[in-house]
C-alpha positions in Angstrom: 10.2 54.5 2.8 11.0 51.1 1.5 9.8 52.1 -2.0 12.1 55.1 -2.1 15.1 54.5 -4.3 18.6 55.8 -3.7 22.1 55.5 -5.3 24.4 52.6 -4.6 27.6 51.2 -6.2 26.7 47.6 -7.1 29.0 44.7 -7.9 27.3 41.9 -9.9 29.6 39.2 -8.3 29.1 37.1 -11.4 32.2 35.5 -13.0 30.4 35.3 -16.3 29.2 38.9 -16.3 31.3 40.8 -13.8 30.0 44.4 -13.6 30.4 47.3 -11.3 28.1 50.3 -11.7 26.1 52.9 -9.9 22.4 51.9 -9.7 19.2 53.0 -8.0 18.2 50.5 -5.3 15.6 50.5 -2.5 15.6 49.5 1.2 14.0 46.2 0.1 17.3 45.4 -1.7 19.4 45.6 1.4 19.3 43.7 4.7 16.0 43.9 6.5 17.4 43.8 10.0 19.5 46.2 12.0 19.8 49.9 12.6 19.1 52.0 9.5 21.9 54.5 8.8 22.0 57.3 6.2 25.6 57.0 5.1 27.5 60.2 4.9 30.9 58.8 4.2 32.6 55.5 3.5 36.2 54.8 2.4 38.3 52.8 -0.1 40.4 50.0 1.3 42.4 47.2 -0.4 39.8 44.8 0.9 37.1 46.7 -0.9 39.1 46.2 -4.1 39.2 42.5 -3.5 35.5 42.4 -2.6 34.5 44.1 -5.9 36.2 41.4 -8.1 35.3 37.8 -8.5 39.0 36.8 -8.4 39.2 38.3 -4.9 36.9 35.5 -3.6 35.7 37.7 -0.7 32.1 38.9 -1.6 29.5 36.4 -0.5 26.4 38.1 -1.8 25.2 38.3 -5.4 24.9 41.1 -6.3 26.9 43.0 -3.7 27.1 46.6 -2.4 30.7 46.8 -1.2 32.2 49.2 1.4 33.5 47.8 4.6 33.4 51.2 6.4 30.4 53.2 7.3 29.8 56.6 9.0 26.6 58.5 9.1 23.4 59.3 11.0 20.8 56.9 12.5 17.5 57.1 10.7 15.7 54.1 12.4 17.1 52.8 15.6 15.2 49.5 15.2 14.6 49.0 18.9 18.3 49.5 19.8 19.8 51.9 22.3 20.9 54.3 19.5 18.9 57.4 19.0 17.5 58.8 15.7 19.9 61.5 14.6 22.9 60.1 16.4 26.2 60.0 14.5 27.6 56.5 14.3 30.3 54.4 12.6 30.8 50.8 11.8 33.4 48.6 10.1 34.6 45.1 10.0 32.5 42.0 10.8 30.6 41.0 7.7 30.1 44.6 6.4 30.8 44.9 2.7 31.6 41.2 2.5 28.5 39.1 3.4 26.3 42.1 4.2 25.7 45.1 1.9 28.1 47.9 2.8 28.7 51.6 2.8 28.8 52.4 -0.9 25.1 53.4 -0.8 23.1 56.3 0.6 21.5 53.9 3.2 22.8 50.8 5.0 21.4 48.6 7.8 23.9 47.4 10.4 23.3 45.1 13.4 23.3 47.3 16.6 26.1 45.1 18.1 28.4 46.1 15.2 27.7 49.8 15.6 29.3 52.4 17.9 28.7 56.1 18.6 31.0 58.4 16.7 33.7 59.6 19.3 33.8 63.3 20.3 36.5 65.0 18.3 35.8 63.3 15.0 33.5 64.2 12.2 32.0 61.4 10.1 34.4 62.3 7.3 37.4 62.2 9.7 36.3 58.8 10.8 36.3 57.5 7.3 39.6 59.1 6.4 40.9 57.0 9.3 38.6 54.0 8.4 39.6 50.4 8.7 43.1 51.3 7.5 43.7 53.8 10.3 42.0 51.6 12.9 44.4 48.8 11.9 47.2 51.3 12.3 46.0 52.3 15.7 45.7 48.6 16.8 49.3 48.1 15.6 50.6 51.1 17.6 48.7 50.1 20.7 50.0 46.5 20.4 53.6 47.6 20.1 53.3 50.1 23.0 51.7 47.4 25.1 54.7 45.2 24.2 56.9 48.0 25.7 57.8 50.2 22.7 58.7 53.8 23.6 60.0 56.7 21.4 63.4 56.4 23.0 63.9 52.8 21.8 64.9 53.8 18.3 63.6 54.0 14.8 60.3 52.3 13.9 59.9 50.8 10.4 56.6 51.1 8.6 56.3 49.1 5.4 53.8 49.7 2.6 53.8 53.3 3.9 51.8 55.0 1.2 48.8 52.7 1.7 45.9 53.2 4.0 47.3 51.4 7.0 50.9 52.5 6.4 50.2 56.2 5.9 48.0 56.4 9.0 50.7 54.5 11.0 53.4 56.9 9.9 51.3 59.9 11.0 50.2 58.3 14.3 53.7 57.2 15.3 55.3 60.5 14.3 52.6 62.3 16.4 53.7 60.3 19.4 57.3 61.3 19.0 58.7 58.2 17.2 61.4 58.3 14.6 59.6 56.7 11.7 61.4 55.1 8.7 58.8 54.7 5.9 59.3 52.0 3.2 57.6 52.6 -0.2 57.9 51.6 -3.8 56.8 55.0 -5.0 59.7 57.3 -5.4 57.3 60.2 -6.0 55.7 59.6 -2.6 58.7 60.7 -0.5 57.4 64.2 0.0 54.0 62.9 1.0 55.5 60.6 3.6 57.9 63.2 5.0 54.9 65.5 5.3 53.1 62.9 7.4 56.1 62.9 9.8 58.5 60.3 8.5 62.1 61.0 9.4 63.4 59.0 6.4 62.0 57.2 3.4 63.6 54.0 2.0 62.9 52.1 -1.2 60.9 48.9 -0.7 63.4 47.0 -2.7 65.7 47.2 0.3 63.3 44.9 2.1 61.5 42.9 -0.6 64.4 41.0 -2.1 65.0 37.3 -1.4 67.6 36.9 1.4 68.4 33.5 2.8 70.4 34.8 5.8 68.6 33.9 9.0 69.6 37.3 10.6 70.6 40.7 9.4 72.1 43.7 11.1 69.8 45.0 13.9 68.3 48.3 12.7 64.8 48.9 14.1 63.2 49.1 17.5 59.9 47.8 16.0 57.9 47.6 12.8 54.4 48.0 11.5 54.2 45.7 8.5 51.4 46.1 6.0 52.9 43.9 3.3 53.9 40.4 4.4 56.0 38.0 2.3 59.7 38.8 1.9 59.2 42.3 3.3 57.9 41.0 6.6 60.7 38.4 6.8 63.4 40.9 6.2 61.9 43.3 8.7 61.9 40.6 11.4 65.6 39.8 10.6 66.5 43.5 11.3 64.6 44.0 14.6 66.5 44.8 17.8 66.7 42.3 20.6 63.4 42.0 22.4 61.4 44.1 19.9 58.3 43.3 17.9 56.5 43.7 14.6 52.8 44.2 14.2 51.7 42.4 11.1 48.4 43.1 9.2 49.1 42.9 5.5 49.5 40.3 2.7 49.9 42.3 -0.5 53.5 40.9 -0.7 52.4 37.3 -0.1 51.0 35.1 2.6 54.2 33.1 3.3 57.0 34.3 5.5 60.4 33.0 4.3 62.3 33.2 7.6 63.6 30.9 10.3 63.1 30.6 14.0 66.5 32.4 14.6 65.1 36.0 15.2 62.6 34.6 17.6 64.9 32.4 19.7 68.2 34.3 19.4 66.8 37.9 19.6 63.5 37.4 21.4 61.6 39.0 18.6 57.8 38.9 18.7 55.3 38.7 15.8 52.1 40.4 16.8 49.1 39.6 14.5 46.7 42.4 14.0 43.1 41.8 13.1 40.6 44.6 12.7 37.6 42.6 11.5 36.5 40.8 14.7 37.9 43.1 17.3 35.7 43.0 20.4 33.5 46.1 20.8 35.1 47.2 24.1 38.5 47.2 22.5 37.1 48.8 19.4 35.6 51.7 21.4 38.8 52.2 23.4 40.9 52.4 20.3 38.6 54.8 18.6 38.6 57.0 21.6 42.4 57.2 21.3 42.1 57.8 17.5 40.0 60.9 18.5 42.7 62.1 21.0 46.3 61.0 21.4 46.5 58.9 18.2 44.6 61.3 16.0 46.6 61.8 12.8 47.5 65.4 12.1 45.5 67.4 9.5 42.6 64.9 9.1 40.5 67.6 7.5 42.9 67.9 4.6 44.0 64.3 4.4 42.0 62.1 2.1 40.7 62.5 -1.4 36.9 62.9 -1.6 35.1 61.1 -4.4 31.5 60.0 -5.3 30.1 56.7 -6.3 30.8 57.3 -9.9 34.6 57.5 -9.2 34.7 54.1 -7.4 35.3 51.8 -10.3 38.5 53.8 -11.2 39.8 54.0 -7.6 39.1 50.3 -6.8 41.0 49.3 -9.9 43.9 51.6 -8.9 44.1 50.3 -5.3 44.4 46.7 -6.5 47.2 47.8 -8.9 49.1 49.5 -6.0 48.6 52.9 -7.6 46.9 54.6 -4.7 48.6 56.8 -2.1 46.9 57.9 1.1 43.2 57.6 1.7 40.0 58.0 -0.5 36.7 58.8 1.2 33.4 58.2 -0.6 30.2 60.3 -0.3 27.2 58.3 -1.7 25.4 61.5 -2.7 28.4 63.5 -4.1 
């Protein structure tokens, strides 16, 4: 089978000749260890956009098959406990960064990075959720473990039209929270209200420079997918004893704030990392994504594309021009 060729989206990862194109590759061109998966779906994340540009400084292979999310069927279990024909998913770790990823018909993944697809999800469902939705679920779980309940008041979601933000809006609304969605896309209000947001605010309300150490308390918690001024202003508006789950940096890596919200209002900053999440936590969170945290209407959420569409969509996601989720079929 190693001589069999199959389609893949390949990034040259060469600063002097940076190219992204669909090519025919073979199993000899990808990793030689791990469980062999026939990829049914992958997805498009902001990180995939960074990993497919030399300026993103993320890809560590040359050339590189991006795609940090994978869902499909086991073709060769490679001595692991997985069974041939079993539906599986994988994301995070070094997938699509230092190991060829999901933008190909086949991928090899170390068994310890792989998990069985939970009951209640199709492989497409899992990729509509993807890393973005998994990060959202981690954020919701972290806030609820901190003590957040629907009766506490409105929850702010920043960057709400993105992969993490849109899934967070849907998950929180599904659990009965009053969700305030922040977005820079005026045309996306209907989309966000359809996901369950109670109200949509313009991102400029949170992204401006503001030297005040505290602002009027407004929110019981926040899911921040942006960072920078937006995160700082969200922190300043949190109620006493509340928390923000932070996972994004599109608005910058610095937080221009003071210690005042933390020592005068007891606010907590909860860091969310989806890449190295231990497998036991990963499995528990995915079981909840398949049940009580399952976003409504997964079958209809997400735009299905093929490998030939990836160049356009990756460019758009880096420019902030993508709303919702894109899922990729390597054979479409």
